[in-house]
C-alpha positions in Angstrom: 9.7 4.6 9.6 11.0 2.9 6.4 9.5 -0.4 5.3 11.5 -2.8 3.3 9.0 -5.6 2.5 5.2 -5.8 2.7 2.5 -8.2 1.7 1.2 -7.3 -1.7 -2.3 -8.0 -3.0 -2.2 -11.1 -5.2 -4.0 -9.4 -8.1 -1.6 -6.5 -7.9 1.6 -8.4 -8.5 3.0 -7.1 -11.8 6.7 -6.1 -11.7 8.6 -7.6 -8.8 8.4 -4.4 -6.7 5.7 -2.4 -4.9 5.0 1.1 -6.1 3.1 3.8 -4.3 2.7 7.5 -4.7 4.3 10.0 -2.3 1.1 11.7 -1.3 1.4 15.5 -1.4 -2.2 16.3 -1.0 -5.1 14.1 0.2 -7.2 15.0 -2.8 -4.5 13.7 -5.2 -3.8 10.3 -3.4 -3.8 7.3 -5.6 -3.2 3.5 -5.3 -0.5 2.4 -7.7 0.0 -1.1 -6.4 -2.3 -2.6 -3.7 -1.1 -3.9 -0.4 -2.5 -7.2 0.7 -5.3 -7.5 3.3 -4.9 -11.2 4.2 -4.8 -10.6 7.9 -8.4 -9.6 8.7 -8.1 -6.5 6.5 -4.4 -5.9 7.3 -1.0 -6.5 5.8 2.4 -7.4 7.3 5.3 -5.0 6.8 9.0 -5.4 7.8 11.0 -2.3 8.5 14.7 -1.3 7.9 15.3 -1.1 11.7 14.3 -4.8 12.0 10.9 -4.5 13.5 7.7 -5.7 11.8 4.1 -4.5 12.0 0.6 -5.7 11.0 -1.2 -2.6 9.6 -5.0 -2.8 9.5 -6.3 -0.8 6.5 -9.0 1.7 7.2 -10.3 2.6 3.8 -12.3 0.0 1.9 -10.7 1.1 -1.4 -7.4 -0.2 -0.1 -8.6 -3.8 0.4 -10.4 -5.2 -2.6 -11.1 -8.9 -2.2 -8.6 -11.2 -4.0 -9.9 -13.0 -7.1 -6.5 -14.5 -8.0 -7.0 -13.4 -11.6 -4.3 -10.7 -11.8 -7.0 -8.5 -13.3 -7.1 -5.7 -10.7 -7.0 -2.2 -12.1 -3.9 -0.4 -10.8 -2.8 3.2 -10.6 -6.3 4.4 -9.6 -7.3 7.7 -7.9 -8.1 7.3 -4.2 -8.7 10.8 -2.9 -8.6 11.2 0.9 -7.3 7.7 1.4 -5.4 7.8 4.7 -4.0 4.3 4.1 -2.0 5.7 1.2 -0.8 8.6 3.3 0.4 6.1 6.0 2.3 4.1 3.3 3.8 7.2 1.8 5.1 8.3 5.2 6.9 5.0 5.5 8.1 4.6 2.0 11.0 7.1 1.8 12.0 10.5 2.9 11.8 13.7 1.0 15.1 15.6 0.5 14.7 19.3 0.0 
């Protein structure tokens, strides 16, 4: 449940790493960096345990078409975006 690498949207590449928000409430979800959607609306992810998955994104806001201009607005609100919840659940673990 912890991804190590994922396909990033070509217009979202900005800092050598992928950032996403740990979603605490659906209303406050946001997209910091965009995952790619090259694979028919999906992205490839590899996980720390060695397995890999192709994740099909459900929310249209998660998969803007690439323009290869590096001009995609990042760090945008995306309330109720279940794709961002899915990513957050696989990004890290919360330590109380």
